N, C-alpha and C positions, 0 to 999 in steps of 0.2 A: 228616543234618546237624542240628546242634542250634542252636536259636534262642537268641540272647542275651537275658537278662532285661532289662527296662527299668532304666535307670540309677536311677530314683527308686523303683523297686519298686511292688508293688500290681498289681491286675488292670486289664483294659482299661477297666472302668467308671470307673476313677479317672483316666483320661487327661484331659489339659487340654481336649481337644475336647468331651468329654461335659459337663464342668463349665461350659464356656462356653455350651453349649446350654441347660442348666438355668437359668443366670443370665439368658439372653435371654428364656426363657419367663416367668420371674418378672417381669422388667421390663415385658414386654408386658401381663401381667395387671394390674400396678400402674397402668400408663398407662391401660388400659381402665377400671379402677375410678375413677381420677381424672377421666377424661373423663365418665363416667356421673354422678358426683356433681356435677361442674361443670354439666352439662346440666340436671340436676334442680334445682339451686340457682338457675339462671337462669330456668327455667320457673315456679318458685314465687315469683318476684319477691323472692328473698333472704329468704323467710319459710319456714324449715325446718319450721314447724308444719304446713304443707300437704303435707309429704312423704308422710304416710300416705294422704292422699286420692289422690295421683298413683299410688301403688303398689297401691291397692285395699283398704287397711286401713280399716275403718269407724271413725269418730270420733263423739263426742257432738254435734259441731257440723255434721255433714255433712248433716243433714236440712233446713236452712232457709237460703235465700239472704239473707233479711233479717237473721238473727242474725249472719251473717258481716259484713254491712255495719255492724251496730251496734257490733261490736268495734272497728272502725276499720281503716284501711289500714296496712301495715307502714311503719315509719319508716326502716329501714335502720340503726338505732342499736342497739348492744349494751346490755343491761341485766343486772344481777345476777340470778342464779337466784332465783325466788320473788318478785321485785319486781313491783309492779303495772304493767300496761301503760299507755303514754301515751295520753291522750285523742286521738280522731281529729282530723286537721286540718280546719278549716272553710274553705270557699271565700270566705266573706264576711269583710270587714275591719271590719265594724261591731262594737263591743263588745256583749257580751251584757247584756240588761237584768236578768237574774236572775229574770225572772218566768215563764219557760217551763219547767215541770217535767213536762209530759205525756210519756207513754212514747214517743210518736212523734217527739218533738223530736230525739232522737239516733239514731233507727233508720232514717233515710232512706237508700235505696241510694246507692252512690257514683255518680260521673258516668260510669263505664264502664271499659273496659280501661286507659285512660290513668291511672286512679287509682292504679295500682301504681307509677307513677313519682314517688312522693312525696319522693324525695331531692332533686328539683329545687325551687327556690323557688316558693312559691305566689304568683301575681300578685295585687295588691290590686285590689278592685273599686271602691274609692272614686274617684269622678270628681275629677279635678284642677280646682280653681277657675280660671276664666279670669283674666287679668291685670287690675289695677285700671284703671278708666276714667280717661281723661285729665282734667286739671282743667277744660279747656274742650273740649267735644265737637267733633269734626271734622265732624259731620253737620249743623250749623246752617246755615241759609240766609240769615239776616238779615231785613230788612224784608219784610212780607207784606201782601197785599191782603185786608182783612177786610170782608166784605159780609154784610148781613142781609136781602137781598131775594130769597133763594131758599128753597124748602122743604127741610127736613132730614129724611131718612128714617133712623131709628136702625138699622134692619136693614142698610142700606147702610153706615152708619158702623161697625157691627160687622164686616162683611166687609172693610172697609178697614183694620181694626186687628186682624188675626188673632192677634197676639202678646199681646194683652191678655187676661188670664185672668178667669174668672168672678168677679164682685165688683168689677171695675175695677182689678185689680192687675197691674202690669207689672214685669218684671225683665229687664235687658239680658242678651242671650245671649252677646255677644262680649267682655264685660268685667264686672268686679265693681264696682258703684257704691258709694261710701262714703255716698251720700246716700239714706237711707231716708225718703222723704217721704210724709206723709199730707196729702192735699188735703181740707180741711174746708169744705163749702159750706152755710151756713145757708139754709133753704128753706121756702117755703110757696106753693103755687099759682103756680109759675113754670115750667111745663112747656116752653114754647117757648124761653125763655132757656136752660134746661138743655140742650136739643137742640143749640143753637149752641155752647154751652160744650164739650160733649162732642165735637162735630164738629171744632172748632179745637184744643182743648187736648190731646187724646190724641196726635196726631202731634207737637205741639211738645214735650211732656214726654218722648216716646220719643226724639226727636232730641237732647234734652238728656241722654240716657243716665242717667235717674233710676230708682231702684228705688222706685216710687210706688204709692199706692192712692188711689182717689177715694171720698169719703164724703159723701153728701147727707143732712144732718140735718134732718128734716122735723118742723116743729112742728104737733102735733095741736090741734084745737079752733079756736075763733074769737076767743080773747082776744088782747090786744095782743102784737105780735111782740117777741121778746126775742133779738136777734141774738147778743149776747155770751154769754148762757147756752147757746144752741145750740152755740156754738164750744167752750165748756167741755165740753159733752156729747160733742162730736165728738172732742176730745182724749182723754177717758176711754175711749170706746168703741173708737176706732181702736187703742189700745194693747192691747186684748184680742185683736186680730187678729194683730198683727205688732209686732216690736221697732223701731218707727219712732224715728228720732233727730231728725226735723225735721218741723215742722208749718206748712203754708201755709194761711192762712185767706183765703178768696176769696168775694166776692159772685158770684152766678150770672150777672150781666149784664156782667162785665168780661172782655175778651179782649185779650191782649197783641198788639201790632202788629209785634213783632220777637222772634224766638225766642232772641236773645241775652239777653233779660230773664229771668234765671235764677230758676226756681221752686225754690229751695233755701235752706239756711241758711248764715249766715256767723258770724264771731266776735261780731257784734253783731246785735240785731234789725234786720230789713231791711224797709223800706216799698217794696214792689214797684211798686205803681201810683202813681208819682210824678207822672205827667202823664196826665190823662184828658180825652177830647174834650168831655165835658159841662161841664168847668170851663175850657174853652179851652186844654187841654193845660198846665195849671198846677194848683197846689194852692189851695184856697179860703182856707187860712190855714196858718201855719207848722207848728203842732203837729198838723195833720191826719194821722191814721194809718189811715184807713179804706180800703175797697176791697179791696186784696190786701196782706197782710203775712206775713212769715216769721219764725218764732221756733224755736229749737232746743228740744228737750225740757227741757234744763237751764234755759234762759232762761225758759221758760213756767212751770216749777215755782218758780223763784226769785221771780217776781212774783205767785205764787198764781193764775195764770190771769187771765181777764177778770172784771170785776165782774158780779154776777148781778142787780143791782137797776135796770138800765136797761131799762125797758119802752117800746116804741115805737122809732122810728128816731132815731139820733143820740146822741152823748154818750159811748158806751162806747169809741170809738176814741180820743177825747181823753183819757179816763181811763187807758187802757193806755199812751198816750204819756207821761203824767205819772208813771206808776208807774216808768218807766225814767228819765225826765228828772230827777225829784226824788224818787228812791227813798228817800233818807234822811229826807225830810220826810213821806212818805206811808206809812211802814211800818205805822203803827198801823191806818189805815183799810184798807190793802192786805190785812192778815192777817185782817181781820174780814169780808171779802166776796170770795169767789173760789172756787177749787177746793175749799177746805176747808169751805165752806158750801153746796156744790152739792147739790141734791136734784132728782131727776127719775125718771120711770118709762118704761122702754122698752116700747112697745106692739107694735112689729113690726120685724123685720129682713128686708129683701128684697135678695137678691143678684142683680143683673142683669149681663149680659155686660160692661157698660161702667162700672158704678158699684155701690156698696152704699148702699141707702136705709134709714135708721134713723128710724122714726117714734117720737116721744117726747112725753110729757105733762110739761111743765115748770111746770105750775101757772098761777096768775094773780097779778096785782099785789096786794100786801098793803096 
């Protein structure tokens, strides 16, 4: 019996079944190759430059883990052949000062395995500022009982005010205060009065949600006291510490009886101690501006500060009142005596937990 030849001719090797088998083998090989390349691409974090390391081929960079970190982590972005690599991403959101050029500045190791996931956005480390403090603090309690018949222990006062930083500076934690207030206290040999002032005023100022600092300006020597000149010194020295925009000038023996009496600045100079017990809770005369007063930085600069030529007690407060009340008529004398003629020598700066004490030599009467 003779077998019939295939209708398409050719040998059995050319049968459709054999061709299909070869095609399937080729497809399986291609799929295996594709799967292998995909797996290697995933393991290298999409950085094909690490492929030789995975397959065991030595490279010039394989000897040092620090040098790999210095190059930076892969960004997942394509770049033209021969183009310079992008600098490594930094975790800090602070701008560079341009002053760090040491070799170790850019060769710190990365944060660990998660550093390969650099295609995700890098979170900012800059802390968000709290909201602005309200115009009137909700922490105020109103009238207070002020007594001077008990002893004050400053160590206990420090423990009662843990949020006050060294040097007597406090910043609210829950809100951002627009009032950066420097409290300036002219001082000499009034230790007991200062204890009471610190005991009562620190809690009041914190409840008022002020960003404040306390400066005790101590006059050295035994010459006549010059309150106004010490206040000018306090203005100058406090600005070296912080960008204050308000200055409250206070005698060390005056304590407010109501915490609604705001120790901050307004659109006009503010006389804070408008009623004192030693004057029968009234002013001795209309133009009296002594005790406690508040002026913004701009207001104080406008009038050239306090006069420097009032030695002994009294007179300087009336002068400062007149500088505002009749500024057009006192311009000539105002510009000849004040901040622009201030001379002094700082002898010592001591920073205590509740205040900063600055001892100065302001000279003697001429």
